[in-house]
Each structure stands twice: as structure tokens, then as C-alpha cells.
N, C-alpha and C positions, 0 to 999 in steps of 0.2 A: 504494499500500500504506500502510495507517494505521500510526501509531507502535506501537499496541498489537499489530498483527499482526506487526510487526517484532520486537517484544519476545518474543512467543510463539514465532516462528520461530527467533530466536536462543536461546531457552530449550531448544528441541528439539535444535538443532545442538550446544549446549554439554552437553546431556545425553548426546548420542551420543559426544561426546569424552570425557566423564567415564567412560562405560562401556568405551570401547575403549582408554584410555590404558594401564591395567595390562596387559591381554593383549597389546598391541602391544609394551610394553617387555619382557615376558617373552619373546615370541616373538624379539624382536631379540637377546636374550642367548643364545638357543639356537644362533644362527648366527654369533656373534661370537667371535673368538679372544681378544680383549682385555677382554671384559666377562663377569662371572659373574652368576649368578642373584640374588645379593644386590645387584648394582648396579641391578636393576630397582626396587629399594626407593625410588630417588630419584624415581620417578614418582609415589610415593603422594601428596605434597602437590600435585602438578598435577592428579591425578584428583580430589582432594578440592575443590580450588579451582573446577574446572570444574563439579563437582556442586553446590557452594554457589551459584555464579553461575547455574546452571540453575534452581535452586529459587527464588532471589530474583526472576529474570526472569519465571518462570511465575506467581509470586504477583502481581507488578505487573500482568502481562497479565490474569489472571483478575479482579482487583479493577476494572480499567478496564472489562473486558468486562461485569461485573455492573452497573457504574455506568451503562452505556449500554444496559442492558436487552437485551443479546445482539445489538445492531445492529453491533457491532464484531466481526469475526471473529478467530479464533485460540484458540478455547477448547480444541479438541482438541490443537492443537499445544502449548498451554500444559500440558495434562494429561500429554501424552506427554514433554515436557521435565521436568516435575516428577517423574514416575515414574523416568525415566532418571537424573535427577540424584540421586535417593534411592538407586537401585540403584548408582550410581558411588560414592556415599559409603559404601555398605555394603561395596563391594569394596575401597575404601581402608581401612576400618576392620578388615576381616579380614585384609588385608595387613600392617597394622600389628600386629595381634595376632600373626600368624605370625612377623614379624620379632622381636617381643619375646620370644616363646617360643624361637626360635632363639638369640637372645642369651643367655637364661638357660641353656639347654642347653650352649652353648659355655663359659659362665663356670663351670658346675658340672662339666662333664665334660672 
């Protein structure tokens, strides 16, 4: 397996992790007696880090794939990793906004 293919594959793996981090954290709080839904907010930076890493790895994989004129595989995996990384970042941003709104509502009321 070439180094670029590994980057593309890791991009896809990290994209999946970025997408699944927040739902798994929320699911875990549903069945835990010691954690509340607000504790799932600690997973936001983790999801964002996975998303950023997926996007960076996908970009590097695509650059090398273009330079090799398509002889090096992994273009689809890089595309999937990039899309899932962006989706994970969007989920982290929306969770951050939700926590900020909750904080404002608690402070006001």
C-alpha cells in the first residue's frame, strides 16, 4: 500500500470518527447515571480535531494523487474523508452553538 493510499484511508477513518464522536457521546449520556447531556460537550473538541485531521490528510492525498496523474490510488477515499471531516466539523460547530445558547438561557433565566 502506497503512502498516499494510507493517507486517504486514514482520512476516511478520521472522517468517520469525526462524524460519530458526538452521537456516541450523546448516546453514552443517555444510559449513564453519573453524566448529563451537558457532559457530552466535552466531545466537541475531539470531533473538531478528528474533522480537521481528516480534511488535512485528504488534501495531502489528493495533491499527491494529482501529481502522479492518477496512478496512485485513494482519490475516492480522500473525497469521502474530506466530506465526512467537513460534516464532523459542522456537527461540532452546531453543538458549540447549542451549548452557547443554553449558557445564555441559563444566565438570563
